[in-house]
Chimera marker file (.cmm) of the C-alpha trace (Angstrom):
<marker_set name="trace">
<marker id="1" x="-46.855" y="71.031" z="-55.861" r="1" g="1" b="0" radius="0.5"/>
<marker id="2" x="-46.476" y="74.812" z="-55.113" r="1" g="1" b="0" radius="0.5"/>
<marker id="3" x="-43.885" y="76.430" z="-57.464" r="1" g="1" b="0" radius="0.5"/>
<marker id="4" x="-41.453" y="77.394" z="-54.698" r="1" g="1" b="0" radius="0.5"/>
<marker id="5" x="-41.506" y="73.806" z="-53.236" r="1" g="1" b="0" radius="0.5"/>
<marker id="6" x="-40.784" y="72.659" z="-56.660" r="1" g="1" b="0" radius="0.5"/>
<marker id="7" x="-37.919" y="74.876" z="-57.176" r="1" g="1" b="0" radius="0.5"/>
<marker id="8" x="-36.329" y="73.883" z="-53.975" r="1" g="1" b="0" radius="0.5"/>
<marker id="9" x="-36.803" y="70.285" z="-54.915" r="1" g="1" b="0" radius="0.5"/>
<marker id="10" x="-34.993" y="70.845" z="-58.240" r="1" g="1" b="0" radius="0.5"/>
<marker id="11" x="-32.284" y="73.033" z="-56.583" r="1" g="1" b="0" radius="0.5"/>
<marker id="12" x="-31.787" y="70.057" z="-54.190" r="1" g="1" b="0" radius="0.5"/>
<marker id="13" x="-31.418" y="67.607" z="-57.163" r="1" g="1" b="0" radius="0.5"/>
<marker id="14" x="-29.014" y="69.758" z="-59.035" r="1" g="1" b="0" radius="0.5"/>
<marker id="15" x="-26.897" y="70.144" z="-55.779" r="1" g="1" b="0" radius="0.5"/>
<marker id="16" x="-27.016" y="66.178" z="-55.465" r="1" g="1" b="0" radius="0.5"/>
<marker id="17" x="-26.121" y="65.759" z="-59.157" r="1" g="1" b="0" radius="0.5"/>
<marker id="18" x="-22.987" y="68.107" z="-58.541" r="1" g="1" b="0" radius="0.5"/>
<marker id="19" x="-21.950" y="65.958" z="-55.436" r="1" g="1" b="0" radius="0.5"/>
<marker id="20" x="-22.043" y="62.934" z="-57.321" r="1" g="1" b="0" radius="0.5"/>
<marker id="21" x="-20.463" y="64.225" z="-60.431" r="1" g="1" b="0" radius="0.5"/>
<marker id="22" x="-17.597" y="65.468" z="-58.227" r="1" g="1" b="0" radius="0.5"/>
<marker id="23" x="-17.293" y="62.048" z="-56.621" r="1" g="1" b="0" radius="0.5"/>
<marker id="24" x="-17.203" y="60.264" z="-60.056" r="1" g="1" b="0" radius="0.5"/>
<marker id="25" x="-14.484" y="62.630" z="-61.272" r="1" g="1" b="0" radius="0.5"/>
<marker id="26" x="-12.569" y="61.981" z="-58.148" r="1" g="1" b="0" radius="0.5"/>
<marker id="27" x="-12.737" y="58.245" z="-58.730" r="1" g="1" b="0" radius="0.5"/>
<marker id="28" x="-12.001" y="58.569" z="-62.295" r="1" g="1" b="0" radius="0.5"/>
<marker id="29" x="-15.385" y="56.973" z="-63.101" r="1" g="1" b="0" radius="0.5"/>
<marker id="30" x="-17.805" y="57.733" z="-66.216" r="1" g="1" b="0" radius="0.5"/>
<marker id="31" x="-20.641" y="60.225" z="-65.853" r="1" g="1" b="0" radius="0.5"/>
<marker id="32" x="-23.327" y="58.392" z="-67.768" r="1" g="1" b="0" radius="0.5"/>
<marker id="33" x="-26.972" y="59.440" z="-68.343" r="1" g="1" b="0" radius="0.5"/>
<marker id="34" x="-27.998" y="56.065" z="-66.810" r="1" g="1" b="0" radius="0.5"/>
<marker id="35" x="-26.160" y="56.831" z="-63.447" r="1" g="1" b="0" radius="0.5"/>
<marker id="36" x="-27.843" y="60.260" z="-63.234" r="1" g="1" b="0" radius="0.5"/>
<marker id="37" x="-31.054" y="58.768" z="-64.357" r="1" g="1" b="0" radius="0.5"/>
<marker id="38" x="-30.921" y="56.264" z="-61.462" r="1" g="1" b="0" radius="0.5"/>
<marker id="39" x="-29.946" y="59.042" z="-59.037" r="1" g="1" b="0" radius="0.5"/>
<marker id="40" x="-33.034" y="61.245" z="-59.833" r="1" g="1" b="0" radius="0.5"/>
<marker id="41" x="-35.264" y="58.313" z="-59.836" r="1" g="1" b="0" radius="0.5"/>
<marker id="42" x="-34.035" y="57.464" z="-55.982" r="1" g="1" b="0" radius="0.5"/>
<marker id="43" x="-34.443" y="61.134" z="-55.027" r="1" g="1" b="0" radius="0.5"/>
<marker id="44" x="-37.991" y="61.344" z="-56.573" r="1" g="1" b="0" radius="0.5"/>
<marker id="45" x="-38.935" y="58.597" z="-54.100" r="1" g="1" b="0" radius="0.5"/>
<marker id="46" x="-40.219" y="58.757" z="-50.718" r="1" g="1" b="0" radius="0.5"/>
<marker id="47" x="-39.741" y="55.257" z="-49.522" r="1" g="1" b="0" radius="0.5"/>
<marker id="48" x="-37.373" y="52.294" z="-48.923" r="1" g="1" b="0" radius="0.5"/>
<marker id="49" x="-36.713" y="50.240" z="-51.977" r="1" g="1" b="0" radius="0.5"/>
<marker id="50" x="-34.755" y="47.215" z="-53.051" r="1" g="1" b="0" radius="0.5"/>
<marker id="51" x="-32.504" y="47.246" z="-56.097" r="1" g="1" b="0" radius="0.5"/>
<marker id="52" x="-34.982" y="44.902" z="-58.083" r="1" g="1" b="0" radius="0.5"/>
<marker id="53" x="-37.825" y="47.000" z="-57.448" r="1" g="1" b="0" radius="0.5"/>
<marker id="54" x="-35.820" y="50.277" z="-58.651" r="1" g="1" b="0" radius="0.5"/>
<marker id="55" x="-34.642" y="48.349" z="-61.635" r="1" g="1" b="0" radius="0.5"/>
<marker id="56" x="-38.090" y="47.131" z="-62.695" r="1" g="1" b="0" radius="0.5"/>
<marker id="57" x="-39.654" y="50.747" z="-62.128" r="1" g="1" b="0" radius="0.5"/>
<marker id="58" x="-36.905" y="52.263" z="-64.069" r="1" g="1" b="0" radius="0.5"/>
<marker id="59" x="-37.673" y="49.691" z="-66.930" r="1" g="1" b="0" radius="0.5"/>
<marker id="60" x="-41.414" y="50.480" z="-66.719" r="1" g="1" b="0" radius="0.5"/>
<marker id="61" x="-40.505" y="54.148" z="-67.423" r="1" g="1" b="0" radius="0.5"/>
<marker id="62" x="-38.612" y="52.973" z="-70.428" r="1" g="1" b="0" radius="0.5"/>
<marker id="63" x="-35.078" y="53.731" z="-68.968" r="1" g="1" b="0" radius="0.5"/>
<marker id="64" x="-32.429" y="51.712" z="-70.751" r="1" g="1" b="0" radius="0.5"/>
<marker id="65" x="-30.453" y="50.399" z="-67.691" r="1" g="1" b="0" radius="0.5"/>
<marker id="66" x="-29.239" y="46.887" z="-67.037" r="1" g="1" b="0" radius="0.5"/>
<marker id="67" x="-29.533" y="45.289" z="-63.238" r="1" g="1" b="0" radius="0.5"/>
<marker id="68" x="-25.610" y="45.465" z="-63.167" r="1" g="1" b="0" radius="0.5"/>
<marker id="69" x="-25.821" y="49.359" z="-63.864" r="1" g="1" b="0" radius="0.5"/>
<marker id="70" x="-28.491" y="49.763" z="-60.874" r="1" g="1" b="0" radius="0.5"/>
<marker id="71" x="-26.441" y="47.615" z="-58.443" r="1" g="1" b="0" radius="0.5"/>
<marker id="72" x="-23.309" y="49.285" z="-59.570" r="1" g="1" b="0" radius="0.5"/>
<marker id="73" x="-24.768" y="52.751" z="-59.335" r="1" g="1" b="0" radius="0.5"/>
<marker id="74" x="-26.262" y="52.128" z="-55.865" r="1" g="1" b="0" radius="0.5"/>
<marker id="75" x="-22.756" y="51.170" z="-54.566" r="1" g="1" b="0" radius="0.5"/>
<marker id="76" x="-21.240" y="54.515" z="-55.839" r="1" g="1" b="0" radius="0.5"/>
<marker id="77" x="-24.104" y="56.307" z="-54.275" r="1" g="1" b="0" radius="0.5"/>
<marker id="78" x="-23.601" y="54.693" z="-51.056" r="1" g="1" b="0" radius="0.5"/>
<marker id="79" x="-19.720" y="55.273" z="-51.150" r="1" g="1" b="0" radius="0.5"/>
<marker id="80" x="-20.437" y="59.060" z="-51.765" r="1" g="1" b="0" radius="0.5"/>
<marker id="81" x="-23.030" y="59.359" z="-48.862" r="1" g="1" b="0" radius="0.5"/>
<marker id="82" x="-26.035" y="59.800" z="-51.198" r="1" g="1" b="0" radius="0.5"/>
<marker id="83" x="-27.890" y="56.635" z="-50.409" r="1" g="1" b="0" radius="0.5"/>
<marker id="84" x="-28.007" y="54.614" z="-47.194" r="1" g="1" b="0" radius="0.5"/>
<marker id="85" x="-28.286" y="50.814" z="-47.346" r="1" g="1" b="0" radius="0.5"/>
<marker id="86" x="-30.100" y="48.779" z="-44.827" r="1" g="1" b="0" radius="0.5"/>
<marker id="87" x="-30.588" y="45.402" z="-43.874" r="1" g="1" b="0" radius="0.5"/>
<marker id="88" x="-33.214" y="45.322" z="-41.236" r="1" g="1" b="0" radius="0.5"/>
<marker id="89" x="-32.610" y="41.641" z="-40.213" r="1" g="1" b="0" radius="0.5"/>
<marker id="90" x="-33.374" y="40.115" z="-43.497" r="1" g="1" b="0" radius="0.5"/>
<marker id="91" x="-31.350" y="39.016" z="-46.541" r="1" g="1" b="0" radius="0.5"/>
<marker id="92" x="-32.723" y="41.681" z="-48.783" r="1" g="1" b="0" radius="0.5"/>
<marker id="93" x="-30.828" y="45.083" z="-48.750" r="1" g="1" b="0" radius="0.5"/>
<marker id="94" x="-33.148" y="48.214" z="-48.754" r="1" g="1" b="0" radius="0.5"/>
<marker id="95" x="-32.104" y="51.664" z="-49.555" r="1" g="1" b="0" radius="0.5"/>
<marker id="96" x="-33.069" y="55.103" z="-49.033" r="1" g="1" b="0" radius="0.5"/>
<marker id="97" x="-31.922" y="58.481" z="-50.120" r="1" g="1" b="0" radius="0.5"/>
<marker id="98" x="-29.888" y="60.319" z="-47.511" r="1" g="1" b="0" radius="0.5"/>
<marker id="99" x="-28.439" y="63.623" z="-48.397" r="1" g="1" b="0" radius="0.5"/>
<marker id="100" x="-30.086" y="66.434" z="-46.660" r="1" g="1" b="0" radius="0.5"/>
<marker id="101" x="-32.370" y="64.279" z="-44.643" r="1" g="1" b="0" radius="0.5"/>
<marker id="102" x="-32.450" y="64.233" z="-40.763" r="1" g="1" b="0" radius="0.5"/>
<marker id="103" x="-31.215" y="61.546" z="-38.763" r="1" g="1" b="0" radius="0.5"/>
<marker id="104" x="-34.221" y="58.833" z="-38.048" r="1" g="1" b="0" radius="0.5"/>
<marker id="105" x="-34.816" y="55.468" z="-36.726" r="1" g="1" b="0" radius="0.5"/>
<marker id="106" x="-36.664" y="52.628" z="-38.051" r="1" g="1" b="0" radius="0.5"/>
<marker id="107" x="-39.759" y="50.386" z="-36.948" r="1" g="1" b="0" radius="0.5"/>
<marker id="108" x="-39.905" y="47.106" z="-38.700" r="1" g="1" b="0" radius="0.5"/>
<marker id="109" x="-43.157" y="45.102" z="-38.603" r="1" g="1" b="0" radius="0.5"/>
<marker id="110" x="-42.465" y="41.352" z="-38.438" r="1" g="1" b="0" radius="0.5"/>
<marker id="111" x="-45.681" y="40.436" z="-39.912" r="1" g="1" b="0" radius="0.5"/>
<marker id="112" x="-45.882" y="42.584" z="-43.108" r="1" g="1" b="0" radius="0.5"/>
<marker id="113" x="-42.225" y="43.985" z="-43.172" r="1" g="1" b="0" radius="0.5"/>
<marker id="114" x="-43.508" y="47.621" z="-43.298" r="1" g="1" b="0" radius="0.5"/>
<marker id="115" x="-40.838" y="49.865" z="-42.541" r="1" g="1" b="0" radius="0.5"/>
<marker id="116" x="-42.013" y="53.116" z="-40.597" r="1" g="1" b="0" radius="0.5"/>
<marker id="117" x="-39.708" y="55.942" z="-39.664" r="1" g="1" b="0" radius="0.5"/>
<marker id="118" x="-39.353" y="57.861" z="-36.565" r="1" g="1" b="0" radius="0.5"/>
<marker id="119" x="-37.170" y="60.659" z="-35.203" r="1" g="1" b="0" radius="0.5"/>
<marker id="120" x="-37.185" y="61.357" z="-31.231" r="1" g="1" b="0" radius="0.5"/>
<marker id="121" x="-34.436" y="63.821" z="-30.137" r="1" g="1" b="0" radius="0.5"/>
<marker id="122" x="-33.872" y="61.846" z="-27.034" r="1" g="1" b="0" radius="0.5"/>
<marker id="123" x="-32.077" y="59.181" z="-29.155" r="1" g="1" b="0" radius="0.5"/>
<marker id="124" x="-29.437" y="61.892" z="-29.728" r="1" g="1" b="0" radius="0.5"/>
<marker id="125" x="-29.421" y="62.908" z="-26.267" r="1" g="1" b="0" radius="0.5"/>
<marker id="126" x="-28.645" y="59.397" z="-25.226" r="1" g="1" b="0" radius="0.5"/>
<marker id="127" x="-26.148" y="58.963" z="-27.819" r="1" g="1" b="0" radius="0.5"/>
<marker id="128" x="-24.290" y="62.176" z="-26.720" r="1" g="1" b="0" radius="0.5"/>
<marker id="129" x="-24.214" y="61.147" z="-23.060" r="1" g="1" b="0" radius="0.5"/>
<marker id="130" x="-23.018" y="57.784" z="-23.798" r="1" g="1" b="0" radius="0.5"/>
<marker id="131" x="-20.346" y="58.947" z="-25.903" r="1" g="1" b="0" radius="0.5"/>
<marker id="132" x="-19.342" y="61.584" z="-22.993" r="1" g="1" b="0" radius="0.5"/>
<marker id="133" x="-19.327" y="58.878" z="-20.341" r="1" g="1" b="0" radius="0.5"/>
<marker id="134" x="-17.344" y="56.565" z="-22.297" r="1" g="1" b="0" radius="0.5"/>
<marker id="135" x="-14.981" y="59.031" z="-23.804" r="1" g="1" b="0" radius="0.5"/>
<marker id="136" x="-16.006" y="58.152" z="-27.282" r="1" g="1" b="0" radius="0.5"/>
<marker id="137" x="-16.786" y="60.185" z="-30.344" r="1" g="1" b="0" radius="0.5"/>
<marker id="138" x="-20.011" y="58.663" z="-31.779" r="1" g="1" b="0" radius="0.5"/>
<marker id="139" x="-20.251" y="59.627" z="-35.531" r="1" g="1" b="0" radius="0.5"/>
<marker id="140" x="-23.690" y="58.382" z="-36.322" r="1" g="1" b="0" radius="0.5"/>
<marker id="141" x="-25.989" y="55.477" z="-35.205" r="1" g="1" b="0" radius="0.5"/>
<marker id="142" x="-28.614" y="52.953" z="-36.237" r="1" g="1" b="0" radius="0.5"/>
<marker id="143" x="-31.633" y="52.121" z="-34.101" r="1" g="1" b="0" radius="0.5"/>
<marker id="144" x="-34.100" y="49.587" z="-35.552" r="1" g="1" b="0" radius="0.5"/>
<marker id="145" x="-37.133" y="48.354" z="-33.601" r="1" g="1" b="0" radius="0.5"/>
<marker id="146" x="-38.697" y="45.191" z="-34.589" r="1" g="1" b="0" radius="0.5"/>
<marker id="147" x="-42.445" y="44.280" z="-33.580" r="1" g="1" b="0" radius="0.5"/>
<marker id="148" x="-45.862" y="43.991" z="-34.892" r="1" g="1" b="0" radius="0.5"/>
<marker id="149" x="-47.836" y="46.876" z="-36.174" r="1" g="1" b="0" radius="0.5"/>
<marker id="150" x="-51.189" y="47.295" z="-35.037" r="1" g="1" b="0" radius="0.5"/>
<marker id="151" x="-52.323" y="48.514" z="-38.462" r="1" g="1" b="0" radius="0.5"/>
<marker id="152" x="-55.755" y="46.999" z="-39.337" r="1" g="1" b="0" radius="0.5"/>
<marker id="153" x="-54.563" y="46.691" z="-42.842" r="1" g="1" b="0" radius="0.5"/>
<marker id="154" x="-51.551" y="44.523" z="-42.148" r="1" g="1" b="0" radius="0.5"/>
<marker id="155" x="-52.489" y="41.613" z="-44.454" r="1" g="1" b="0" radius="0.5"/>
<marker id="156" x="-49.975" y="39.000" z="-42.950" r="1" g="1" b="0" radius="0.5"/>
<marker id="157" x="-51.336" y="39.957" z="-39.394" r="1" g="1" b="0" radius="0.5"/>
<marker id="158" x="-54.918" y="39.079" z="-40.592" r="1" g="1" b="0" radius="0.5"/>
<marker id="159" x="-53.676" y="35.697" z="-41.832" r="1" g="1" b="0" radius="0.5"/>
<marker id="160" x="-52.022" y="34.932" z="-38.702" r="1" g="1" b="0" radius="0.5"/>
<marker id="161" x="-55.432" y="35.265" z="-36.687" r="1" g="1" b="0" radius="0.5"/>
<marker id="162" x="-57.577" y="33.128" z="-39.089" r="1" g="1" b="0" radius="0.5"/>
<link id1="1" id2="2" r="1" g="1" b="0" radius="0.2"/>
<link id1="2" id2="3" r="1" g="1" b="0" radius="0.2"/>
<link id1="3" id2="4" r="1" g="1" b="0" radius="0.2"/>
<link id1="4" id2="5" r="1" g="1" b="0" radius="0.2"/>
<link id1="5" id2="6" r="1" g="1" b="0" radius="0.2"/>
<link id1="6" id2="7" r="1" g="1" b="0" radius="0.2"/>
<link id1="7" id2="8" r="1" g="1" b="0" radius="0.2"/>
<link id1="8" id2="9" r="1" g="1" b="0" radius="0.2"/>
<link id1="9" id2="10" r="1" g="1" b="0" radius="0.2"/>
<link id1="10" id2="11" r="1" g="1" b="0" radius="0.2"/>
<link id1="11" id2="12" r="1" g="1" b="0" radius="0.2"/>
<link id1="12" id2="13" r="1" g="1" b="0" radius="0.2"/>
<link id1="13" id2="14" r="1" g="1" b="0" radius="0.2"/>
<link id1="14" id2="15" r="1" g="1" b="0" radius="0.2"/>
<link id1="15" id2="16" r="1" g="1" b="0" radius="0.2"/>
<link id1="16" id2="17" r="1" g="1" b="0" radius="0.2"/>
<link id1="17" id2="18" r="1" g="1" b="0" radius="0.2"/>
<link id1="18" id2="19" r="1" g="1" b="0" radius="0.2"/>
<link id1="19" id2="20" r="1" g="1" b="0" radius="0.2"/>
<link id1="20" id2="21" r="1" g="1" b="0" radius="0.2"/>
<link id1="21" id2="22" r="1" g="1" b="0" radius="0.2"/>
<link id1="22" id2="23" r="1" g="1" b="0" radius="0.2"/>
<link id1="23" id2="24" r="1" g="1" b="0" radius="0.2"/>
<link id1="24" id2="25" r="1" g="1" b="0" radius="0.2"/>
<link id1="25" id2="26" r="1" g="1" b="0" radius="0.2"/>
<link id1="26" id2="27" r="1" g="1" b="0" radius="0.2"/>
<link id1="27" id2="28" r="1" g="1" b="0" radius="0.2"/>
<link id1="28" id2="29" r="1" g="1" b="0" radius="0.2"/>
<link id1="29" id2="30" r="1" g="1" b="0" radius="0.2"/>
<link id1="30" id2="31" r="1" g="1" b="0" radius="0.2"/>
<link id1="31" id2="32" r="1" g="1" b="0" radius="0.2"/>
<link id1="32" id2="33" r="1" g="1" b="0" radius="0.2"/>
<link id1="33" id2="34" r="1" g="1" b="0" radius="0.2"/>
<link id1="34" id2="35" r="1" g="1" b="0" radius="0.2"/>
<link id1="35" id2="36" r="1" g="1" b="0" radius="0.2"/>
<link id1="36" id2="37" r="1" g="1" b="0" radius="0.2"/>
<link id1="37" id2="38" r="1" g="1" b="0" radius="0.2"/>
<link id1="38" id2="39" r="1" g="1" b="0" radius="0.2"/>
<link id1="39" id2="40" r="1" g="1" b="0" radius="0.2"/>
<link id1="40" id2="41" r="1" g="1" b="0" radius="0.2"/>
<link id1="41" id2="42" r="1" g="1" b="0" radius="0.2"/>
<link id1="42" id2="43" r="1" g="1" b="0" radius="0.2"/>
<link id1="43" id2="44" r="1" g="1" b="0" radius="0.2"/>
<link id1="44" id2="45" r="1" g="1" b="0" radius="0.2"/>
<link id1="45" id2="46" r="1" g="1" b="0" radius="0.2"/>
<link id1="46" id2="47" r="1" g="1" b="0" radius="0.2"/>
<link id1="47" id2="48" r="1" g="1" b="0" radius="0.2"/>
<link id1="48" id2="49" r="1" g="1" b="0" radius="0.2"/>
<link id1="49" id2="50" r="1" g="1" b="0" radius="0.2"/>
<link id1="50" id2="51" r="1" g="1" b="0" radius="0.2"/>
<link id1="51" id2="52" r="1" g="1" b="0" radius="0.2"/>
<link id1="52" id2="53" r="1" g="1" b="0" radius="0.2"/>
<link id1="53" id2="54" r="1" g="1" b="0" radius="0.2"/>
<link id1="54" id2="55" r="1" g="1" b="0" radius="0.2"/>
<link id1="55" id2="56" r="1" g="1" b="0" radius="0.2"/>
<link id1="56" id2="57" r="1" g="1" b="0" radius="0.2"/>
<link id1="57" id2="58" r="1" g="1" b="0" radius="0.2"/>
<link id1="58" id2="59" r="1" g="1" b="0" radius="0.2"/>
<link id1="59" id2="60" r="1" g="1" b="0" radius="0.2"/>
<link id1="60" id2="61" r="1" g="1" b="0" radius="0.2"/>
<link id1="61" id2="62" r="1" g="1" b="0" radius="0.2"/>
<link id1="62" id2="63" r="1" g="1" b="0" radius="0.2"/>
<link id1="63" id2="64" r="1" g="1" b="0" radius="0.2"/>
<link id1="64" id2="65" r="1" g="1" b="0" radius="0.2"/>
<link id1="65" id2="66" r="1" g="1" b="0" radius="0.2"/>
<link id1="66" id2="67" r="1" g="1" b="0" radius="0.2"/>
<link id1="67" id2="68" r="1" g="1" b="0" radius="0.2"/>
<link id1="68" id2="69" r="1" g="1" b="0" radius="0.2"/>
<link id1="69" id2="70" r="1" g="1" b="0" radius="0.2"/>
<link id1="70" id2="71" r="1" g="1" b="0" radius="0.2"/>
<link id1="71" id2="72" r="1" g="1" b="0" radius="0.2"/>
<link id1="72" id2="73" r="1" g="1" b="0" radius="0.2"/>
<link id1="73" id2="74" r="1" g="1" b="0" radius="0.2"/>
<link id1="74" id2="75" r="1" g="1" b="0" radius="0.2"/>
<link id1="75" id2="76" r="1" g="1" b="0" radius="0.2"/>
<link id1="76" id2="77" r="1" g="1" b="0" radius="0.2"/>
<link id1="77" id2="78" r="1" g="1" b="0" radius="0.2"/>
<link id1="78" id2="79" r="1" g="1" b="0" radius="0.2"/>
<link id1="79" id2="80" r="1" g="1" b="0" radius="0.2"/>
<link id1="80" id2="81" r="1" g="1" b="0" radius="0.2"/>
<link id1="81" id2="82" r="1" g="1" b="0" radius="0.2"/>
<link id1="82" id2="83" r="1" g="1" b="0" radius="0.2"/>
<link id1="83" id2="84" r="1" g="1" b="0" radius="0.2"/>
<link id1="84" id2="85" r="1" g="1" b="0" radius="0.2"/>
<link id1="85" id2="86" r="1" g="1" b="0" radius="0.2"/>
<link id1="86" id2="87" r="1" g="1" b="0" radius="0.2"/>
<link id1="87" id2="88" r="1" g="1" b="0" radius="0.2"/>
<link id1="88" id2="89" r="1" g="1" b="0" radius="0.2"/>
<link id1="89" id2="90" r="1" g="1" b="0" radius="0.2"/>
<link id1="90" id2="91" r="1" g="1" b="0" radius="0.2"/>
<link id1="91" id2="92" r="1" g="1" b="0" radius="0.2"/>
<link id1="92" id2="93" r="1" g="1" b="0" radius="0.2"/>
<link id1="93" id2="94" r="1" g="1" b="0" radius="0.2"/>
<link id1="94" id2="95" r="1" g="1" b="0" radius="0.2"/>
<link id1="95" id2="96" r="1" g="1" b="0" radius="0.2"/>
<link id1="96" id2="97" r="1" g="1" b="0" radius="0.2"/>
<link id1="97" id2="98" r="1" g="1" b="0" radius="0.2"/>
<link id1="98" id2="99" r="1" g="1" b="0" radius="0.2"/>
<link id1="99" id2="100" r="1" g="1" b="0" radius="0.2"/>
<link id1="100" id2="101" r="1" g="1" b="0" radius="0.2"/>
<link id1="101" id2="102" r="1" g="1" b="0" radius="0.2"/>
<link id1="102" id2="103" r="1" g="1" b="0" radius="0.2"/>
<link id1="103" id2="104" r="1" g="1" b="0" radius="0.2"/>
<link id1="104" id2="105" r="1" g="1" b="0" radius="0.2"/>
<link id1="105" id2="106" r="1" g="1" b="0" radius="0.2"/>
<link id1="106" id2="107" r="1" g="1" b="0" radius="0.2"/>
<link id1="107" id2="108" r="1" g="1" b="0" radius="0.2"/>
<link id1="108" id2="109" r="1" g="1" b="0" radius="0.2"/>
<link id1="109" id2="110" r="1" g="1" b="0" radius="0.2"/>
<link id1="110" id2="111" r="1" g="1" b="0" radius="0.2"/>
<link id1="111" id2="112" r="1" g="1" b="0" radius="0.2"/>
<link id1="112" id2="113" r="1" g="1" b="0" radius="0.2"/>
<link id1="113" id2="114" r="1" g="1" b="0" radius="0.2"/>
<link id1="114" id2="115" r="1" g="1" b="0" radius="0.2"/>
<link id1="115" id2="116" r="1" g="1" b="0" radius="0.2"/>
<link id1="116" id2="117" r="1" g="1" b="0" radius="0.2"/>
<link id1="117" id2="118" r="1" g="1" b="0" radius="0.2"/>
<link id1="118" id2="119" r="1" g="1" b="0" radius="0.2"/>
<link id1="119" id2="120" r="1" g="1" b="0" radius="0.2"/>
<link id1="120" id2="121" r="1" g="1" b="0" radius="0.2"/>
<link id1="121" id2="122" r="1" g="1" b="0" radius="0.2"/>
<link id1="122" id2="123" r="1" g="1" b="0" radius="0.2"/>
<link id1="123" id2="124" r="1" g="1" b="0" radius="0.2"/>
<link id1="124" id2="125" r="1" g="1" b="0" radius="0.2"/>
<link id1="125" id2="126" r="1" g="1" b="0" radius="0.2"/>
<link id1="126" id2="127" r="1" g="1" b="0" radius="0.2"/>
<link id1="127" id2="128" r="1" g="1" b="0" radius="0.2"/>
<link id1="128" id2="129" r="1" g="1" b="0" radius="0.2"/>
<link id1="129" id2="130" r="1" g="1" b="0" radius="0.2"/>
<link id1="130" id2="131" r="1" g="1" b="0" radius="0.2"/>
<link id1="131" id2="132" r="1" g="1" b="0" radius="0.2"/>
<link id1="132" id2="133" r="1" g="1" b="0" radius="0.2"/>
<link id1="133" id2="134" r="1" g="1" b="0" radius="0.2"/>
<link id1="134" id2="135" r="1" g="1" b="0" radius="0.2"/>
<link id1="135" id2="136" r="1" g="1" b="0" radius="0.2"/>
<link id1="136" id2="137" r="1" g="1" b="0" radius="0.2"/>
<link id1="137" id2="138" r="1" g="1" b="0" radius="0.2"/>
<link id1="138" id2="139" r="1" g="1" b="0" radius="0.2"/>
<link id1="139" id2="140" r="1" g="1" b="0" radius="0.2"/>
<link id1="140" id2="141" r="1" g="1" b="0" radius="0.2"/>
<link id1="141" id2="142" r="1" g="1" b="0" radius="0.2"/>
<link id1="142" id2="143" r="1" g="1" b="0" radius="0.2"/>
<link id1="143" id2="144" r="1" g="1" b="0" radius="0.2"/>
<link id1="144" id2="145" r="1" g="1" b="0" radius="0.2"/>
<link id1="145" id2="146" r="1" g="1" b="0" radius="0.2"/>
<link id1="146" id2="147" r="1" g="1" b="0" radius="0.2"/>
<link id1="147" id2="148" r="1" g="1" b="0" radius="0.2"/>
<link id1="148" id2="149" r="1" g="1" b="0" radius="0.2"/>
<link id1="149" id2="150" r="1" g="1" b="0" radius="0.2"/>
<link id1="150" id2="151" r="1" g="1" b="0" radius="0.2"/>
<link id1="151" id2="152" r="1" g="1" b="0" radius="0.2"/>
<link id1="152" id2="153" r="1" g="1" b="0" radius="0.2"/>
<link id1="153" id2="154" r="1" g="1" b="0" radius="0.2"/>
<link id1="154" id2="155" r="1" g="1" b="0" radius="0.2"/>
<link id1="155" id2="156" r="1" g="1" b="0" radius="0.2"/>
<link id1="156" id2="157" r="1" g="1" b="0" radius="0.2"/>
<link id1="157" id2="158" r="1" g="1" b="0" radius="0.2"/>
<link id1="158" id2="159" r="1" g="1" b="0" radius="0.2"/>
<link id1="159" id2="160" r="1" g="1" b="0" radius="0.2"/>
<link id1="160" id2="161" r="1" g="1" b="0" radius="0.2"/>
<link id1="161" id2="162" r="1" g="1" b="0" radius="0.2"/>
</marker_set>
C-alpha cells in the first residue's frame, strides 16, 4: 500500500476512534481496549460480515474478546452510526462499516448468498423526486435486489444444475 494511502487510512481510523470515544463518554460507557480492537478490525475489513465470523476472526488473531463483547460492541457501533446492520431476507444479520462511505445498494444472490454492492446516482434522483412529489423528507434509503448471479464460480448454482 502506498505510504500516502496508508496515512489516510490511519487518519480515518483515528477519526473513527475519536467519534466512538466521544460516544462512549456521552453514554457513560467504558472505553475498553477490546471495544477499540473490534472497531479497528471492522474498519480493516472490506466485506459484509456476521458477528460470529468477526468473533472467530478476532480469536484467531489472539484477541481476548468474548462473544458478548463482540455483540455488545456491534450494538454500540450501530447506535453511533459507525456500522450498519443488514438482514437481507435471512435470519442472520450482516454488518458493514459505514462512516465515510458512500451510499450504496445491494444485490443478493439467492443461490450462493453473495452480497454485491452497487451505486447508481439515479437511485438518489428517484429518492429526491419521490420526496418532493409526496412532500416527504427522505433521510436515507435501503435498496436490496434479490436474484441469481451468473457467476460461473457460484457453487450453489452449479449444484442446482446437476
